[in-house]
DOPATI-544246 format. One record per residue (C-alpha): x, y, z; residue number from 1; residue in one letter. Coordinates in steps of 0.5 Angstrom, whole numbers. Layout:
<recs>
<rec><X>X</X><Y>Y</Y><Z>Z</Z><num>NUM</num><residu>A</residu></rec>
...
</recs>
This chain:
<recs>
<rec><X>0</X><Y>0</Y><Z>0</Z><num>1</num><residu>M</residu></rec>
<rec><X>3</X><Y>7</Y><Z>-2</Z><num>2</num><residu>E</residu></rec>
<rec><X>4</X><Y>12</Y><Z>4</Z><num>3</num><residu>Q</residu></rec>
<rec><X>4</X><Y>19</Y><Z>3</Z><num>4</num><residu>Y</residu></rec>
<rec><X>8</X><Y>24</Y><Z>8</Z><num>5</num><residu>W</residu></rec>
<rec><X>5</X><Y>31</Y><Z>8</Z><num>6</num><residu>M</residu></rec>
<rec><X>10</X><Y>36</Y><Z>11</Z><num>7</num><residu>I</residu></rec>
<rec><X>8</X><Y>41</Y><Z>16</Z><num>8</num><residu>A</residu></rec>
<rec><X>12</X><Y>47</Y><Z>19</Z><num>9</num><residu>R</residu></rec>
<rec><X>11</X><Y>45</Y><Z>26</Z><num>10</num><residu>S</residu></rec>
<rec><X>8</X><Y>40</Y><Z>31</Z><num>11</num><residu>V</residu></rec>
<rec><X>2</X><Y>45</Y><Z>32</Z><num>12</num><residu>T</residu></rec>
<rec><X>0</X><Y>45</Y><Z>25</Z><num>13</num><residu>Y</residu></rec>
<rec><X>1</X><Y>38</Y><Z>24</Z><num>14</num><residu>A</residu></rec>
<rec><X>-4</X><Y>37</Y><Z>30</Z><num>15</num><residu>Q</residu></rec>
<rec><X>-9</X><Y>41</Y><Z>27</Z><num>16</num><residu>R</residu></rec>
<rec><X>-8</X><Y>37</Y><Z>20</Z><num>17</num><residu>M</residu></rec>
<rec><X>-9</X><Y>31</Y><Z>24</Z><num>18</num><residu>E</residu></rec>
<rec><X>-15</X><Y>33</Y><Z>28</Z><num>19</num><residu>R</residu></rec>
<rec><X>-19</X><Y>35</Y><Z>21</Z><num>20</num><residu>M</residu></rec>
<rec><X>-17</X><Y>28</Y><Z>18</Z><num>21</num><residu>L</residu></rec>
<rec><X>-19</X><Y>24</Y><Z>24</Z><num>22</num><residu>M</residu></rec>
<rec><X>-26</X><Y>27</Y><Z>24</Z><num>23</num><residu>A</residu></rec>
<rec><X>-27</X><Y>26</Y><Z>17</Z><num>24</num><residu>A</residu></rec>
<rec><X>-25</X><Y>18</Y><Z>18</Z><num>25</num><residu>G</residu></rec>
<rec><X>-18</X><Y>18</Y><Z>15</Z><num>26</num><residu>I</residu></rec>
<rec><X>-13</X><Y>15</Y><Z>19</Z><num>27</num><residu>R</residu></rec>
<rec><X>-6</X><Y>19</Y><Z>20</Z><num>28</num><residu>T</residu></rec>
<rec><X>0</X><Y>18</Y><Z>24</Z><num>29</num><residu>R</residu></rec>
<rec><X>5</X><Y>24</Y><Z>26</Z><num>30</num><residu>I</residu></rec>
<rec><X>12</X><Y>24</Y><Z>27</Z><num>31</num><residu>F</residu></rec>
<rec><X>18</X><Y>29</Y><Z>26</Z><num>32</num><residu>R</residu></rec>
<rec><X>20</X><Y>29</Y><Z>19</Z><num>33</num><residu>A</residu></rec>
<rec><X>27</X><Y>27</Y><Z>17</Z><num>34</num><residu>P</residu></rec>
<rec><X>32</X><Y>33</Y><Z>16</Z><num>35</num><residu>R</residu></rec>
<rec><X>33</X><Y>31</Y><Z>9</Z><num>36</num><residu>D</residu></rec>
<rec><X>26</X><Y>32</Y><Z>7</Z><num>37</num><residu>L</residu></rec>
<rec><X>25</X><Y>39</Y><Z>10</Z><num>38</num><residu>S</residu></rec>
<rec><X>29</X><Y>45</Y><Z>10</Z><num>39</num><residu>N</residu></rec>
<rec><X>24</X><Y>48</Y><Z>15</Z><num>40</num><residu>M</residu></rec>
<rec><X>28</X><Y>46</Y><Z>22</Z><num>41</num><residu>G</residu></rec>
<rec><X>23</X><Y>42</Y><Z>26</Z><num>42</num><residu>C</residu></rec>
<rec><X>18</X><Y>40</Y><Z>21</Z><num>43</num><residu>A</residu></rec>
<rec><X>13</X><Y>35</Y><Z>22</Z><num>44</num><residu>Y</residu></rec>
<rec><X>10</X><Y>29</Y><Z>18</Z><num>45</num><residu>A</residu></rec>
<rec><X>3</X><Y>27</Y><Z>17</Z><num>46</num><residu>V</residu></rec>
<rec><X>3</X><Y>20</Y><Z>14</Z><num>47</num><residu>E</residu></rec>
<rec><X>-3</X><Y>18</Y><Z>10</Z><num>48</num><residu>V</residu></rec>
<rec><X>-4</X><Y>12</Y><Z>6</Z><num>49</num><residu>T</residu></rec>
<rec><X>-5</X><Y>12</Y><Z>-1</Z><num>50</num><residu>G</residu></rec>
<rec><X>-13</X><Y>11</Y><Z>-2</Z><num>51</num><residu>G</residu></rec>
<rec><X>-14</X><Y>17</Y><Z>2</Z><num>52</num><residu>A</residu></rec>
<rec><X>-9</X><Y>22</Y><Z>0</Z><num>53</num><residu>V</residu></rec>
<rec><X>-14</X><Y>26</Y><Z>-5</Z><num>54</num><residu>R</residu></rec>
<rec><X>-19</X><Y>26</Y><Z>0</Z><num>55</num><residu>S</residu></rec>
<rec><X>-14</X><Y>28</Y><Z>5</Z><num>56</num><residu>A</residu></rec>
<rec><X>-12</X><Y>34</Y><Z>1</Z><num>57</num><residu>L</residu></rec>
<rec><X>-19</X><Y>36</Y><Z>-1</Z><num>58</num><residu>S</residu></rec>
<rec><X>-21</X><Y>36</Y><Z>6</Z><num>59</num><residu>I</residu></rec>
<rec><X>-15</X><Y>40</Y><Z>9</Z><num>60</num><residu>L</residu></rec>
<rec><X>-15</X><Y>45</Y><Z>3</Z><num>61</num><residu>R</residu></rec>
<rec><X>-23</X><Y>46</Y><Z>5</Z><num>62</num><residu>S</residu></rec>
<rec><X>-21</X><Y>48</Y><Z>12</Z><num>63</num><residu>A</residu></rec>
<rec><X>-15</X><Y>53</Y><Z>10</Z><num>64</num><residu>G</residu></rec>
<rec><X>-9</X><Y>48</Y><Z>12</Z><num>65</num><residu>L</residu></rec>
<rec><X>-4</X><Y>47</Y><Z>7</Z><num>66</num><residu>Y</residu></rec>
<rec><X>2</X><Y>42</Y><Z>7</Z><num>67</num><residu>P</residu></rec>
<rec><X>9</X><Y>45</Y><Z>6</Z><num>68</num><residu>A</residu></rec>
<rec><X>11</X><Y>39</Y><Z>2</Z><num>69</num><residu>K</residu></rec>
<rec><X>8</X><Y>32</Y><Z>0</Z><num>70</num><residu>L</residu></rec>
<rec><X>12</X><Y>26</Y><Z>-1</Z><num>71</num><residu>Y</residu></rec>
<rec><X>10</X><Y>19</Y><Z>-4</Z><num>72</num><residu>L</residu></rec>
<rec><X>14</X><Y>13</Y><Z>-2</Z><num>73</num><residu>L</residu></rec>
<rec><X>17</X><Y>9</Y><Z>-8</Z><num>74</num><residu>Q</residu></rec>
<rec><X>22</X><Y>3</Y><Z>-8</Z><num>75</num><residu>Q</residu></rec>
<rec><X>24</X><Y>5</Y><Z>-1</Z><num>76</num><residu>G</residu></rec>
<rec><X>25</X><Y>13</Y><Z>-3</Z><num>77</num><residu>K</residu></rec>
<rec><X>21</X><Y>19</Y><Z>-2</Z><num>78</num><residu>Y</residu></rec>
<rec><X>19</X><Y>22</Y><Z>-8</Z><num>79</num><residu>V</residu></rec>
<rec><X>16</X><Y>29</Y><Z>-8</Z><num>80</num><residu>E</residu></rec>
<rec><X>10</X><Y>31</Y><Z>-11</Z><num>81</num><residu>I</residu></rec>
<rec><X>8</X><Y>38</Y><Z>-13</Z><num>82</num><residu>S</residu></rec>
<rec><X>2</X><Y>40</Y><Z>-9</Z><num>83</num><residu>L</residu></rec>
</recs>
């Protein structure tokens, strides 16, 4: 199953994103983003499985929450996807 990481600029922003998605029934997980995926210092990632990523992005955008970056895990590497 595909995994997507939505990068948030802070833990607070990631928590807002998670709460919005969990309220919509989309399962997520928050963790500190690896330094090589973000140049924002203390960025956090919100993980979403492949089947829910489009819905998740739509829900977040309608709530005014915008991930800084989006990555997809492919063959053990994360590939940035333009938003």
